[in-house]
N, CA and C of each residue as an Amber inpcrd file, in Angstrom:
protein
   177
  -2.0440000 -11.3630000  14.2710000  -1.9700000  -9.9850000  13.4680000
  -1.7240000 -10.0920000  12.0390000  -2.3250000  -9.4300000  11.2890000
  -2.3040000  -9.3550000   9.7840000  -1.3140000  -8.7620000   9.2490000
  -0.2990000  -9.3770000   8.3790000   0.8910000  -8.4710000   8.0290000
   0.9060000  -8.5860000   6.4650000   1.3080000  -7.2840000   5.5660000
   1.2240000  -7.2100000   4.6190000   2.3500000  -6.4620000   4.1250000
   3.1050000  -7.0740000   3.0920000   4.1510000  -6.4570000   2.4950000
   4.0530000  -5.6410000   1.2600000   4.4120000  -4.4990000   0.9260000
   4.2540000  -3.7130000   0.0210000   5.8410000  -3.6690000  -1.0100000
   5.8330000  -3.8150000  -2.3830000   7.0290000  -3.6410000  -3.1920000
   6.4050000  -2.0890000  -3.1690000   7.7580000  -1.2340000  -2.9200000
   7.4460000   0.1650000  -3.6090000   8.5710000   0.5900000  -4.7360000
   8.0670000   0.9890000  -5.4080000   9.2750000   1.5000000  -6.6610000
   8.6870000   2.9770000  -7.7000000  10.0630000   3.5440000  -7.7610000
   9.5510000   5.1350000  -8.7280000   8.8090000   4.7090000 -10.0790000
   7.6800000   5.0610000 -10.4910000   7.1750000   4.8950000 -11.5750000
   7.8900000   5.5540000 -12.6650000   8.1120000   5.0540000 -14.0190000
   8.3010000   5.8020000 -14.8890000   8.4650000   7.2520000 -15.4500000
   6.6430000   7.5610000 -14.9150000   6.0610000   8.6810000 -15.3580000
   6.1210000   9.6820000 -14.1780000   6.8330000   9.2900000 -13.0470000
   7.2120000  10.2500000 -11.8500000   6.3430000   9.6930000 -11.2910000
   6.7650000  10.1030000  -9.7400000   5.7510000   9.3260000  -8.2920000
   6.2760000   7.9180000  -8.1390000   5.5930000   7.1430000  -7.3990000
   5.4530000   6.1040000  -6.6660000   4.4430000   5.4350000  -7.0820000
   4.7490000   4.0240000  -7.1290000   3.7440000   2.9840000  -6.7770000
   4.3470000   1.9810000  -6.1250000   3.2140000   1.4010000  -5.3890000
   3.5150000   0.1040000  -4.4690000   2.1740000  -0.8950000  -4.5840000
   2.5430000  -2.1610000  -4.5500000   1.5080000  -3.3720000  -4.6760000
   1.9500000  -4.3610000  -3.7080000   1.2400000  -4.9250000  -3.3330000
   0.8190000  -5.7670000  -2.2400000   1.6250000  -7.3630000  -2.4800000
   2.4770000  -7.8710000  -1.7890000   2.8670000  -8.9540000  -1.9750000
   2.1280000 -10.0310000  -1.6050000   1.1850000 -10.8540000  -2.4430000
   0.3690000 -12.1650000  -2.0940000  -1.0680000 -11.5220000  -1.8890000
  -1.4500000 -10.3560000  -2.3480000  -2.6870000  -9.5760000  -2.6680000
  -2.9560000  -8.7070000  -3.5410000  -4.3040000  -8.9000000  -3.9650000
  -4.4250000  -7.6010000  -4.5870000  -4.5440000  -6.3210000  -4.6860000
  -3.4080000  -6.0260000  -3.8220000  -3.8650000  -4.4330000  -3.8110000
  -2.2710000  -3.3150000  -4.5600000  -2.9150000  -2.4330000  -4.9810000
  -1.9530000  -1.7010000  -6.0320000  -2.2890000   0.0500000  -5.7430000
  -1.5740000   0.6120000  -5.2400000  -1.7550000   1.9230000  -5.6260000
  -0.7740000   2.8220000  -5.7850000  -1.0950000   4.1000000  -6.2550000
   0.2390000   5.2190000  -6.4960000   0.0380000   6.1520000  -5.9040000
   1.2810000   7.3940000  -5.8450000   0.9890000   8.5370000  -5.4540000
   1.9960000   9.5590000  -5.8400000   2.1750000  10.8230000  -5.8600000
   3.2600000  11.9870000  -6.0950000   4.5050000  11.7230000  -5.2660000
   4.2810000  11.4290000  -4.3130000   5.4070000  11.3770000  -2.8500000
   5.3810000  10.2380000  -2.1150000   6.4930000  10.1810000  -1.3590000
   6.3090000   9.1540000  -0.6300000   5.5610000   9.2270000   0.7010000
   5.4400000  10.2200000   1.3510000   4.1460000  10.4350000   2.1760000
   2.8510000  10.0990000   1.5640000   2.6530000  10.7020000   0.6220000
   1.4580000  10.3360000   0.2160000   0.8720000   8.9560000  -0.4900000
   2.2450000   8.1980000  -0.5150000   1.7070000   7.1230000  -0.9830000
   1.6850000   6.2150000   0.4390000   2.1440000   6.6450000   1.4360000
   1.9930000   5.7400000   2.8660000   0.3500000   5.8860000   3.2440000
  -0.1370000   7.2950000   3.1770000  -1.7170000   7.5570000   3.1020000
  -2.4930000   6.5440000   1.8660000  -1.8680000   6.4090000   0.8190000
  -2.8920000   5.7530000   0.0210000  -2.3920000   4.1010000   0.1550000
  -1.2980000   3.7960000   0.6310000  -1.5670000   2.2890000   0.9840000
  -2.3520000   1.8870000   1.9880000  -2.2630000   3.1170000   2.8780000
  -3.3440000   2.3840000   4.4900000  -4.6340000   2.4460000   3.7950000
  -5.1430000   3.7120000   2.7660000  -6.5570000   3.8400000   2.4490000
  -6.6530000   2.4340000   1.5080000  -5.8610000   2.2780000   0.9610000
  -5.8470000   0.9220000  -0.1030000  -6.2540000  -0.2790000   0.5590000
  -5.3710000  -0.5210000   1.6860000  -5.8170000  -1.8760000   2.7880000
  -7.0330000  -1.8100000   3.1990000  -7.5010000  -0.5730000   3.6970000
  -8.4510000  -0.2540000   4.7230000  -9.6590000  -0.7740000   3.9290000
  -9.7050000  -0.2020000   2.3750000 -10.9730000  -0.5220000   1.0410000
 -10.8020000  -2.0610000   1.0200000  -9.4810000  -2.6130000   0.6700000
  -9.1140000  -4.1310000   0.4850000 -10.0600000  -5.1600000   1.4140000
  -9.5720000  -4.7930000   2.9040000 -10.0950000  -5.8340000   4.0650000
 -11.5750000  -5.1860000   4.7430000 -11.8850000  -3.9360000   4.4210000
 -13.0600000  -3.4840000   5.2720000 -12.0300000  -2.8940000   6.7760000
 -13.1470000  -1.9890000   7.3090000 -12.6270000  -1.3570000   8.6750000
 -12.3200000  -2.4640000   9.5160000 -13.0880000  -3.3270000   9.8210000
 -12.9550000  -4.2200000  11.4060000 -11.8700000  -5.3190000  10.9190000
 -11.7700000  -5.7460000   9.3340000 -10.2330000  -7.1400000   9.5630000
  -9.0910000  -6.0260000   9.0490000  -8.8810000  -4.7020000   9.0950000
  -7.7460000  -4.2480000   8.7210000  -6.3540000  -4.7370000   9.3580000
  -5.2140000  -4.4860000   8.4390000  -4.4970000  -4.8760000   8.7990000
  -3.2600000  -4.2310000   9.9240000  -2.9910000  -5.1240000  10.8520000
  -2.1470000  -4.4340000  12.1070000  -0.7390000  -4.0080000  11.6440000
  -0.0370000  -4.6780000  10.5780000   1.2240000  -4.2960000  10.2710000
   1.3830000  -4.4010000   8.6800000   1.9150000  -2.9800000   8.5250000
   2.1320000  -2.9920000   6.8290000   3.7390000  -2.3230000   6.7610000
   4.2740000  -3.2760000   5.7810000   5.7010000  -3.3620000   5.8270000
   5.5700000  -2.7400000   4.1070000   6.8840000  -1.6710000   3.9610000
   7.1290000  -1.4290000   2.3460000   8.8550000  -1.9550000   2.4400000
   8.6710000  -2.3210000   1.0110000  10.3100000  -2.6660000   0.7470000
  10.6790000  -1.3170000  -0.0610000
């Protein structure tokens, strides 16, 4: 199982940003539901469809 942790913070200009711990993955969105989708998409782009993380944690 691949597990990735993301640090989620409110952006100064509004919305939210998420950055992975130990991987070069960063994304942003206007709201938390949108950020959840953006994080999943960023992980798919980073690892590819066949090596997708099976567990993503947000802090």
